[in-house]
Gaussian input, Z-matrix of N, CA and C with variables (Angstrom, degrees):
# hf/3-21g

backbone

0 1
 N
 C     1     B1
 C     2     B2     1     A1
 N     3     B3     2     A2     1     D1
 C     4     B4     3     A3     2     D2
 C     5     B5     4     A4     3     D3
 N     6     B6     5     A5     4     D4
 C     7     B7     6     A6     5     D5
 C     8     B8     7     A7     6     D6
 N     9     B9     8     A8     7     D7
 C    10    B10     9     A9     8     D8
 C    11    B11    10    A10     9     D9
 N    12    B12    11    A11    10    D10
 C    13    B13    12    A12    11    D11
 C    14    B14    13    A13    12    D12
 N    15    B15    14    A14    13    D13
 C    16    B16    15    A15    14    D14
 C    17    B17    16    A16    15    D15
 N    18    B18    17    A17    16    D16
 C    19    B19    18    A18    17    D17
 C    20    B20    19    A19    18    D18
 N    21    B21    20    A20    19    D19
 C    22    B22    21    A21    20    D20
 C    23    B23    22    A22    21    D21
 N    24    B24    23    A23    22    D22
 C    25    B25    24    A24    23    D23
 C    26    B26    25    A25    24    D24
 N    27    B27    26    A26    25    D25
 C    28    B28    27    A27    26    D26
 C    29    B29    28    A28    27    D27
 N    30    B30    29    A29    28    D28
 C    31    B31    30    A30    29    D29
 C    32    B32    31    A31    30    D30
 N    33    B33    32    A32    31    D31
 C    34    B34    33    A33    32    D32
 C    35    B35    34    A34    33    D33
 N    36    B36    35    A35    34    D34
 C    37    B37    36    A36    35    D35
 C    38    B38    37    A37    36    D36
 N    39    B39    38    A38    37    D37
 C    40    B40    39    A39    38    D38
 C    41    B41    40    A40    39    D39
 N    42    B42    41    A41    40    D40
 C    43    B43    42    A42    41    D41
 C    44    B44    43    A43    42    D42
 N    45    B45    44    A44    43    D43
 C    46    B46    45    A45    44    D44
 C    47    B47    46    A46    45    D45
 N    48    B48    47    A47    46    D46
 C    49    B49    48    A48    47    D47
 C    50    B50    49    A49    48    D48
 N    51    B51    50    A50    49    D49
 C    52    B52    51    A51    50    D50
 C    53    B53    52    A52    51    D51
 N    54    B54    53    A53    52    D52
 C    55    B55    54    A54    53    D53
 C    56    B56    55    A55    54    D54
 N    57    B57    56    A56    55    D55
 C    58    B58    57    A57    56    D56
 C    59    B59    58    A58    57    D57
 N    60    B60    59    A59    58    D58
 C    61    B61    60    A60    59    D59
 C    62    B62    61    A61    60    D60
 N    63    B63    62    A62    61    D61
 C    64    B64    63    A63    62    D62
 C    65    B65    64    A64    63    D63
 N    66    B66    65    A65    64    D64
 C    67    B67    66    A66    65    D65
 C    68    B68    67    A67    66    D66
 N    69    B69    68    A68    67    D67
 C    70    B70    69    A69    68    D68
 C    71    B71    70    A70    69    D69
 N    72    B72    71    A71    70    D70
 C    73    B73    72    A72    71    D71
 C    74    B74    73    A73    72    D72
 N    75    B75    74    A74    73    D73
 C    76    B76    75    A75    74    D74
 C    77    B77    76    A76    75    D75
 N    78    B78    77    A77    76    D76
 C    79    B79    78    A78    77    D77
 C    80    B80    79    A79    78    D78
 N    81    B81    80    A80    79    D79
 C    82    B82    81    A81    80    D80
 C    83    B83    82    A82    81    D81
 N    84    B84    83    A83    82    D82
 C    85    B85    84    A84    83    D83
 C    86    B86    85    A85    84    D84
 N    87    B87    86    A86    85    D85
 C    88    B88    87    A87    86    D86
 C    89    B89    88    A88    87    D87
 N    90    B90    89    A89    88    D88
 C    91    B91    90    A90    89    D89
 C    92    B92    91    A91    90    D90
 N    93    B93    92    A92    91    D91
 C    94    B94    93    A93    92    D92
 C    95    B95    94    A94    93    D93
 N    96    B96    95    A95    94    D94
 C    97    B97    96    A96    95    D95
 C    98    B98    97    A97    96    D96
 N    99    B99    98    A98    97    D97
 C   100   B100    99    A99    98    D98
 C   101   B101   100   A100    99    D99
 N   102   B102   101   A101   100   D100
 C   103   B103   102   A102   101   D101
 C   104   B104   103   A103   102   D102
 N   105   B105   104   A104   103   D103
 C   106   B106   105   A105   104   D104
 C   107   B107   106   A106   105   D105
 N   108   B108   107   A107   106   D106
 C   109   B109   108   A108   107   D107
 C   110   B110   109   A109   108   D108
 N   111   B111   110   A110   109   D109
 C   112   B112   111   A111   110   D110
 C   113   B113   112   A112   111   D111
 N   114   B114   113   A113   112   D112
 C   115   B115   114   A114   113   D113
 C   116   B116   115   A115   114   D114
 N   117   B117   116   A116   115   D115
 C   118   B118   117   A117   116   D116
 C   119   B119   118   A118   117   D117
 N   120   B120   119   A119   118   D118
 C   121   B121   120   A120   119   D119
 C   122   B122   121   A121   120   D120
 N   123   B123   122   A122   121   D121
 C   124   B124   123   A123   122   D122
 C   125   B125   124   A124   123   D123
 N   126   B126   125   A125   124   D124
 C   127   B127   126   A126   125   D125
 C   128   B128   127   A127   126   D126
 N   129   B129   128   A128   127   D127
 C   130   B130   129   A129   128   D128
 C   131   B131   130   A130   129   D129
 N   132   B132   131   A131   130   D130
 C   133   B133   132   A132   131   D131
 C   134   B134   133   A133   132   D132
 N   135   B135   134   A134   133   D133
 C   136   B136   135   A135   134   D134
 C   137   B137   136   A136   135   D135
 N   138   B138   137   A137   136   D136
 C   139   B139   138   A138   137   D137
 C   140   B140   139   A139   138   D138
 N   141   B141   140   A140   139   D139
 C   142   B142   141   A141   140   D140
 C   143   B143   142   A142   141   D141
 N   144   B144   143   A143   142   D142
 C   145   B145   144   A144   143   D143
 C   146   B146   145   A145   144   D144
 N   147   B147   146   A146   145   D145
 C   148   B148   147   A147   146   D146
 C   149   B149   148   A148   147   D147
 N   150   B150   149   A149   148   D148
 C   151   B151   150   A150   149   D149
 C   152   B152   151   A151   150   D150
 N   153   B153   152   A152   151   D151
 C   154   B154   153   A153   152   D152
 C   155   B155   154   A154   153   D153
 N   156   B156   155   A155   154   D154
 C   157   B157   156   A156   155   D155
 C   158   B158   157   A157   156   D156
 N   159   B159   158   A158   157   D157
 C   160   B160   159   A159   158   D158
 C   161   B161   160   A160   159   D159
 N   162   B162   161   A161   160   D160
 C   163   B163   162   A162   161   D161
 C   164   B164   163   A163   162   D162
 N   165   B165   164   A164   163   D163
 C   166   B166   165   A165   164   D164
 C   167   B167   166   A166   165   D165
 N   168   B168   167   A167   166   D166
 C   169   B169   168   A168   167   D167
 C   170   B170   169   A169   168   D168
 N   171   B171   170   A170   169   D169
 C   172   B172   171   A171   170   D170
 C   173   B173   172   A172   171   D171
 N   174   B174   173   A173   172   D172
 C   175   B175   174   A174   173   D173
 C   176   B176   175   A175   174   D174
 N   177   B177   176   A176   175   D175
 C   178   B178   177   A177   176   D176
 C   179   B179   178   A178   177   D177
 N   180   B180   179   A179   178   D178
 C   181   B181   180   A180   179   D179
 C   182   B182   181   A181   180   D180
 N   183   B183   182   A182   181   D181
 C   184   B184   183   A183   182   D182
 C   185   B185   184   A184   183   D183
 N   186   B186   185   A185   184   D184
 C   187   B187   186   A186   185   D185
 C   188   B188   187   A187   186   D186
 N   189   B189   188   A188   187   D187
 C   190   B190   189   A189   188   D188
 C   191   B191   190   A190   189   D189
 N   192   B192   191   A191   190   D190
 C   193   B193   192   A192   191   D191
 C   194   B194   193   A193   192   D192
 N   195   B195   194   A194   193   D193
 C   196   B196   195   A195   194   D194
 C   197   B197   196   A196   195   D195
 N   198   B198   197   A197   196   D196
 C   199   B199   198   A198   197   D197
 C   200   B200   199   A199   198   D198
 N   201   B201   200   A200   199   D199
 C   202   B202   201   A201   200   D200
 C   203   B203   202   A202   201   D201
 N   204   B204   203   A203   202   D202
 C   205   B205   204   A204   203   D203
 C   206   B206   205   A205   204   D204
 N   207   B207   206   A206   205   D205
 C   208   B208   207   A207   206   D206
 C   209   B209   208   A208   207   D207
 N   210   B210   209   A209   208   D208
 C   211   B211   210   A210   209   D209
 C   212   B212   211   A211   210   D210
 N   213   B213   212   A212   211   D211
 C   214   B214   213   A213   212   D212
 C   215   B215   214   A214   213   D213
 N   216   B216   215   A215   214   D214
 C   217   B217   216   A216   215   D215
 C   218   B218   217   A217   216   D216
 N   219   B219   218   A218   217   D217
 C   220   B220   219   A219   218   D218
 C   221   B221   220   A220   219   D219
 N   222   B222   221   A221   220   D220
 C   223   B223   222   A222   221   D221
 C   224   B224   223   A223   222   D222
 N   225   B225   224   A224   223   D223
 C   226   B226   225   A225   224   D224
 C   227   B227   226   A226   225   D225
 N   228   B228   227   A227   226   D226
 C   229   B229   228   A228   227   D227
 C   230   B230   229   A229   228   D228
 N   231   B231   230   A230   229   D229
 C   232   B232   231   A231   230   D230
 C   233   B233   232   A232   231   D231
 N   234   B234   233   A233   232   D232
 C   235   B235   234   A234   233   D233
 C   236   B236   235   A235   234   D234
 N   237   B237   236   A236   235   D235
 C   238   B238   237   A237   236   D236
 C   239   B239   238   A238   237   D237
 N   240   B240   239   A239   238   D238
 C   241   B241   240   A240   239   D239
 C   242   B242   241   A241   240   D240
 N   243   B243   242   A242   241   D241
 C   244   B244   243   A243   242   D242
 C   245   B245   244   A244   243   D243
 N   246   B246   245   A245   244   D244
 C   247   B247   246   A246   245   D245
 C   248   B248   247   A247   246   D246
 N   249   B249   248   A248   247   D247
 C   250   B250   249   A249   248   D248
 C   251   B251   250   A250   249   D249
 N   252   B252   251   A251   250   D250
 C   253   B253   252   A252   251   D251
 C   254   B254   253   A253   252   D252
 N   255   B255   254   A254   253   D253
 C   256   B256   255   A255   254   D254
 C   257   B257   256   A256   255   D255
 N   258   B258   257   A257   256   D256
 C   259   B259   258   A258   257   D257
 C   260   B260   259   A259   258   D258
 N   261   B261   260   A260   259   D259
 C   262   B262   261   A261   260   D260
 C   263   B263   262   A262   261   D261
 N   264   B264   263   A263   262   D262
 C   265   B265   264   A264   263   D263
 C   266   B266   265   A265   264   D264
 N   267   B267   266   A266   265   D265
 C   268   B268   267   A267   266   D266
 C   269   B269   268   A268   267   D267

   B1=1.4535
   B2=1.4974
   B3=1.3610
   B4=1.4502
   B5=1.5457
   B6=1.3274
   B7=1.5002
   B8=1.4956
   B9=1.3133
   B10=1.4335
   B11=1.5618
   B12=1.3156
   B13=1.5007
   B14=1.5592
   B15=1.2857
   B16=1.4539
   B17=1.5293
   B18=1.2894
   B19=1.4630
   B20=1.5261
   B21=1.3361
   B22=1.4738
   B23=1.5557
   B24=1.2790
   B25=1.4934
   B26=1.5011
   B27=1.3173
   B28=1.4558
   B29=1.4911
   B30=1.3712
   B31=1.4996
   B32=1.5206
   B33=1.3343
   B34=1.4455
   B35=1.4979
   B36=1.3145
   B37=1.4939
   B38=1.5070
   B39=1.2897
   B40=1.5253
   B41=1.4533
   B42=1.3722
   B43=1.4451
   B44=1.5295
   B45=1.3199
   B46=1.4870
   B47=1.5020
   B48=1.3172
   B49=1.4855
   B50=1.4713
   B51=1.3351
   B52=1.4491
   B53=1.5206
   B54=1.2953
   B55=1.4846
   B56=1.5283
   B57=1.3647
   B58=1.4707
   B59=1.5382
   B60=1.3063
   B61=1.4730
   B62=1.5513
   B63=1.3278
   B64=1.4284
   B65=1.5049
   B66=1.3143
   B67=1.4904
   B68=1.5276
   B69=1.3248
   B70=1.4296
   B71=1.5140
   B72=1.2631
   B73=1.4737
   B74=1.5309
   B75=1.3423
   B76=1.4221
   B77=1.4864
   B78=1.2738
   B79=1.4391
   B80=1.5566
   B81=1.3506
   B82=1.4056
   B83=1.5421
   B84=1.3001
   B85=1.4517
   B86=1.5307
   B87=1.3334
   B88=1.4735
   B89=1.5471
   B90=1.2921
   B91=1.4619
   B92=1.4999
   B93=1.3052
   B94=1.4704
   B95=1.5488
   B96=1.3128
   B97=1.4647
   B98=1.5458
   B99=1.3508
   B100=1.4833
   B101=1.5310
   B102=1.2918
   B103=1.4847
   B104=1.5664
   B105=1.3575
   B106=1.4489
   B107=1.5234
   B108=1.3292
   B109=1.4736
   B110=1.5355
   B111=1.3555
   B112=1.4172
   B113=1.5686
   B114=1.3231
   B115=1.4432
   B116=1.5242
   B117=1.3203
   B118=1.4374
   B119=1.5189
   B120=1.3323
   B121=1.4806
   B122=1.5265
   B123=1.3253
   B124=1.4473
   B125=1.5578
   B126=1.3752
   B127=1.4384
   B128=1.5567
   B129=1.3169
   B130=1.4763
   B131=1.5240
   B132=1.3185
   B133=1.4816
   B134=1.4741
   B135=1.2984
   B136=1.5061
   B137=1.5210
   B138=1.2943
   B139=1.4378
   B140=1.5624
   B141=1.3654
   B142=1.4553
   B143=1.5197
   B144=1.3217
   B145=1.4437
   B146=1.5458
   B147=1.3309
   B148=1.4702
   B149=1.5083
   B150=1.3364
   B151=1.4033
   B152=1.5192
   B153=1.3597
   B154=1.4537
   B155=1.5208
   B156=1.2846
   B157=1.4886
   B158=1.4572
   B159=1.3168
   B160=1.5306
   B161=1.4578
   B162=1.2750
   B163=1.4365
   B164=1.5580
   B165=1.3215
   B166=1.4302
   B167=1.5495
   B168=1.2978
   B169=1.4192
   B170=1.4622
   B171=1.3458
   B172=1.4795
   B173=1.5608
   B174=1.2977
   B175=1.4518
   B176=1.5363
   B177=1.2671
   B178=1.4320
   B179=1.5239
   B180=1.3055
   B181=1.4434
   B182=1.4817
   B183=1.2859
   B184=1.4755
   B185=1.5514
   B186=1.2760
   B187=1.4649
   B188=1.5288
   B189=1.3066
   B190=1.4587
   B191=1.5000
   B192=1.3083
   B193=1.4219
   B194=1.5728
   B195=1.3062
   B196=1.4760
   B197=1.4930
   B198=1.3197
   B199=1.4800
   B200=1.5304
   B201=1.3103
   B202=1.4748
   B203=1.5185
   B204=1.2923
   B205=1.4846
   B206=1.4660
   B207=1.3942
   B208=1.4423
   B209=1.4997
   B210=1.3568
   B211=1.4281
   B212=1.4966
   B213=1.3609
   B214=1.4522
   B215=1.4921
   B216=1.3414
   B217=1.4305
   B218=1.5551
   B219=1.3293
   B220=1.4819
   B221=1.5607
   B222=1.2660
   B223=1.4342
   B224=1.5495
   B225=1.3088
   B226=1.4823
   B227=1.5033
   B228=1.3351
   B229=1.4166
   B230=1.5393
   B231=1.2904
   B232=1.4493
   B233=1.5392
   B234=1.3383
   B235=1.5182
   B236=1.4797
   B237=1.3215
   B238=1.5070
   B239=1.4992
   B240=1.3204
   B241=1.4861
   B242=1.5492
   B243=1.3427
   B244=1.4658
   B245=1.5087
   B246=1.3105
   B247=1.4441
   B248=1.5292
   B249=1.3862
   B250=1.4565
   B251=1.4941
   B252=1.3747
   B253=1.4612
   B254=1.5110
   B255=1.3102
   B256=1.4028
   B257=1.4755
   B258=1.3306
   B259=1.4443
   B260=1.5060
   B261=1.3481
   B262=1.4732
   B263=1.4811
   B264=1.3325
   B265=1.4138
   B266=1.5458
   B267=1.3134
   B268=1.5018
   B269=1.5110
   A1=113.72
   A2=117.17
   A3=121.65
   A4=109.89
   A5=117.28
   A6=120.97
   A7=107.53
   A8=119.69
   A9=124.38
   A10=113.58
   A11=111.58
   A12=119.62
   A13=107.11
   A14=119.48
   A15=120.72
   A16=110.01
   A17=121.15
   A18=123.67
   A19=110.34
   A20=118.08
   A21=120.98
   A22=106.61
   A23=118.26
   A24=121.76
   A25=112.60
   A26=117.66
   A27=122.19
   A28=109.95
   A29=117.31
   A30=119.05
   A31=111.42
   A32=115.75
   A33=118.20
   A34=113.66
   A35=118.18
   A36=122.66
   A37=108.74
   A38=118.31
   A39=118.32
   A40=111.88
   A41=119.76
   A42=118.98
   A43=112.62
   A44=115.64
   A45=118.16
   A46=112.00
   A47=117.28
   A48=118.80
   A49=112.17
   A50=119.83
   A51=123.36
   A52=111.64
   A53=115.03
   A54=120.06
   A55=112.77
   A56=114.07
   A57=117.64
   A58=115.22
   A59=112.68
   A60=116.31
   A61=110.11
   A62=117.35
   A63=120.32
   A64=113.89
   A65=116.81
   A66=120.56
   A67=114.12
   A68=117.12
   A69=119.75
   A70=113.27
   A71=116.29
   A72=121.80
   A73=110.77
   A74=119.82
   A75=122.54
   A76=115.47
   A77=121.17
   A78=122.95
   A79=109.52
   A80=116.62
   A81=118.91
   A82=117.03
   A83=116.09
   A84=122.46
   A85=107.96
   A86=113.52
   A87=119.17
   A88=108.74
   A89=118.06
   A90=119.34
   A91=114.48
   A92=116.52
   A93=119.67
   A94=112.59
   A95=117.58
   A96=119.50
   A97=111.38
   A98=117.73
   A99=124.20
   A100=115.64
   A101=115.43
   A102=117.67
   A103=107.36
   A104=113.55
   A105=120.93
   A106=111.37
   A107=119.26
   A108=126.05
   A109=109.78
   A110=118.11
   A111=120.07
   A112=113.09
   A113=117.67
   A114=120.97
   A115=111.58
   A116=114.59
   A117=120.31
   A118=109.66
   A119=117.18
   A120=118.62
   A121=109.32
   A122=113.66
   A123=118.95
   A124=110.70
   A125=112.97
   A126=117.06
   A127=107.21
   A128=114.82
   A129=120.41
   A130=107.29
   A131=114.32
   A132=122.89
   A133=109.89
   A134=114.77
   A135=121.08
   A136=106.40
   A137=116.26
   A138=122.43
   A139=110.62
   A140=115.75
   A141=119.71
   A142=108.99
   A143=114.27
   A144=121.01
   A145=106.01
   A146=112.58
   A147=119.79
   A148=108.39
   A149=116.83
   A150=121.44
   A151=106.87
   A152=116.37
   A153=122.14
   A154=108.45
   A155=117.20
   A156=120.74
   A157=108.79
   A158=112.73
   A159=118.74
   A160=110.84
   A161=119.84
   A162=124.29
   A163=109.21
   A164=114.40
   A165=117.60
   A166=110.56
   A167=117.41
   A168=121.80
   A169=115.21
   A170=116.66
   A171=118.77
   A172=111.57
   A173=118.39
   A174=119.22
   A175=117.12
   A176=119.24
   A177=118.67
   A178=115.94
   A179=114.62
   A180=118.42
   A181=115.04
   A182=115.03
   A183=121.05
   A184=109.45
   A185=113.82
   A186=119.78
   A187=106.52
   A188=110.24
   A189=113.04
   A190=109.47
   A191=115.10
   A192=122.84
   A193=109.19
   A194=114.55
   A195=119.61
   A196=110.83
   A197=113.80
   A198=120.06
   A199=105.36
   A200=115.50
   A201=122.99
   A202=108.76
   A203=115.66
   A204=121.69
   A205=109.24
   A206=115.36
   A207=123.66
   A208=106.11
   A209=117.22
   A210=120.36
   A211=109.88
   A212=116.19
   A213=122.82
   A214=106.12
   A215=117.74
   A216=122.02
   A217=105.71
   A218=113.49
   A219=119.40
   A220=109.52
   A221=116.57
   A222=122.70
   A223=109.99
   A224=115.69
   A225=122.32
   A226=110.11
   A227=118.20
   A228=120.46
   A229=113.35
   A230=118.59
   A231=119.17
   A232=111.62
   A233=115.83
   A234=120.08
   A235=111.87
   A236=117.57
   A237=118.38
   A238=112.89
   A239=118.97
   A240=121.90
   A241=112.86
   A242=117.64
   A243=120.58
   A244=112.58
   A245=116.87
   A246=121.91
   A247=107.83
   A248=115.78
   A249=123.08
   A250=109.85
   A251=115.37
   A252=122.72
   A253=107.44
   A254=118.57
   A255=127.43
   A256=114.24
   A257=116.61
   A258=120.24
   A259=110.38
   A260=114.17
   A261=120.91
   A262=108.58
   A263=116.50
   A264=123.35
   A265=108.80
   A266=115.81
   A267=119.72
   A268=108.54
   D1=-28.75
   D2=178.35
   D3=-69.15
   D4=-33.25
   D5=-177.62
   D6=-70.53
   D7=-34.46
   D8=177.75
   D9=-59.73
   D10=-42.94
   D11=179.52
   D12=-67.57
   D13=-45.09
   D14=-179.63
   D15=-64.64
   D16=-42.41
   D17=178.88
   D18=-64.22
   D19=-37.21
   D20=-179.90
   D21=-70.40
   D22=-40.74
   D23=177.85
   D24=-60.86
   D25=-44.92
   D26=178.65
   D27=-65.49
   D28=-38.51
   D29=179.38
   D30=-62.81
   D31=-41.67
   D32=178.13
   D33=-65.52
   D34=-39.36
   D35=175.15
   D36=-61.03
   D37=-46.06
   D38=179.29
   D39=-65.81
   D40=-36.33
   D41=178.76
   D42=-67.59
   D43=-38.45
   D44=176.12
   D45=-64.69
   D46=-46.12
   D47=177.26
   D48=-61.55
   D49=-39.31
   D50=175.15
   D51=-58.77
   D52=-46.50
   D53=178.98
   D54=-61.53
   D55=-44.07
   D56=174.35
   D57=-59.15
   D58=-40.31
   D59=179.45
   D60=-69.32
   D61=-40.58
   D62=176.82
   D63=-61.62
   D64=-36.17
   D65=178.03
   D66=-74.84
   D67=-23.21
   D68=-179.14
   D69=-119.22
   D70=23.03
   D71=-177.91
   D72=-57.99
   D73=145.83
   D74=-175.16
   D75=-71.30
   D76=-20.88
   D77=179.91
   D78=-96.78
   D79=104.17
   D80=-169.05
   D81=-79.85
   D82=170.23
   D83=175.70
   D84=-82.44
   D85=143.57
   D86=179.07
   D87=-74.22
   D88=130.34
   D89=-179.99
   D90=-75.91
   D91=-15.40
   D92=179.14
   D93=-88.51
   D94=-52.06
   D95=-177.82
   D96=-100.99
   D97=-7.94
   D98=177.74
   D99=58.97
   D100=28.95
   D101=175.54
   D102=-87.91
   D103=139.90
   D104=179.40
   D105=-71.33
   D106=153.27
   D107=174.42
   D108=53.96
   D109=40.44
   D110=-174.36
   D111=-100.55
   D112=-17.37
   D113=-170.20
   D114=-82.51
   D115=124.35
   D116=169.26
   D117=-107.28
   D118=126.81
   D119=-174.18
   D120=-70.10
   D121=129.81
   D122=177.18
   D123=-91.58
   D124=-52.58
   D125=179.89
   D126=-160.49
   D127=167.83
   D128=175.61
   D129=-143.75
   D130=144.91
   D131=175.00
   D132=-136.41
   D133=150.06
   D134=-177.57
   D135=-74.61
   D136=125.95
   D137=177.56
   D138=-92.92
   D139=-38.75
   D140=177.62
   D141=-161.04
   D142=154.44
   D143=177.97
   D144=-123.52
   D145=137.87
   D146=-178.75
   D147=-131.07
   D148=134.94
   D149=177.42
   D150=-100.40
   D151=128.92
   D152=-176.26
   D153=-120.04
   D154=137.59
   D155=170.77
   D156=-107.57
   D157=122.03
   D158=178.70
   D159=-108.16
   D160=136.74
   D161=179.57
   D162=-90.13
   D163=154.62
   D164=178.80
   D165=-70.19
   D166=141.31
   D167=-179.62
   D168=-86.36
   D169=-11.37
   D170=-176.06
   D171=-115.37
   D172=10.46
   D173=169.33
   D174=79.37
   D175=-24.28
   D176=-178.77
   D177=-99.95
   D178=-24.91
   D179=-176.68
   D180=-97.79
   D181=173.73
   D182=178.45
   D183=-82.39
   D184=152.71
   D185=169.19
   D186=-79.39
   D187=-129.99
   D188=175.66
   D189=168.87
   D190=163.45
   D191=175.85
   D192=-100.99
   D193=122.27
   D194=-178.29
   D195=-117.89
   D196=152.22
   D197=178.40
   D198=-105.86
   D199=129.85
   D200=177.58
   D201=-118.50
   D202=113.96
   D203=-179.07
   D204=-100.17
   D205=138.53
   D206=173.03
   D207=-109.25
   D208=127.85
   D209=-176.47
   D210=-116.18
   D211=146.65
   D212=167.45
   D213=-94.55
   D214=116.64
   D215=-172.03
   D216=-115.20
   D217=127.32
   D218=178.10
   D219=-98.05
   D220=136.28
   D221=179.02
   D222=-124.62
   D223=151.26
   D224=171.34
   D225=-122.32
   D226=129.69
   D227=178.50
   D228=-66.34
   D229=132.66
   D230=-177.78
   D231=-83.17
   D232=-2.35
   D233=177.17
   D234=-104.26
   D235=-47.96
   D236=-173.65
   D237=-113.28
   D238=-12.44
   D239=174.82
   D240=88.95
   D241=1.45
   D242=176.61
   D243=-59.95
   D244=138.50
   D245=178.06
   D246=-113.66
   D247=133.42
   D248=-179.88
   D249=-144.67
   D250=161.38
   D251=-178.00
   D252=-120.52
   D253=144.25
   D254=167.71
   D255=-142.96
   D256=154.79
   D257=-179.29
   D258=-96.51
   D259=138.52
   D260=177.81
   D261=-131.20
   D262=137.80
   D263=179.03
   D264=-101.48
   D265=127.83
   D266=177.12
   D267=-128.97

């Protein structure tokens, strides 16, 4: 009976992670024809660069200085040919 609870818990975790991936998948929906997985990346350019300092969460280690780039990414729909731009932070 304990194994059944563990398997159910793991299945719920996998389902939640799958849903999060599906909602944030890299291939976006076309805003014109609204078809899923339609965006083909044409190009990307850096819109802004930000330097972030993160502190250590465990008190003994160093944090660090990290670079966070925001890109303007252009996509073309593989179904209707519509071109659109959206910002992505990496």
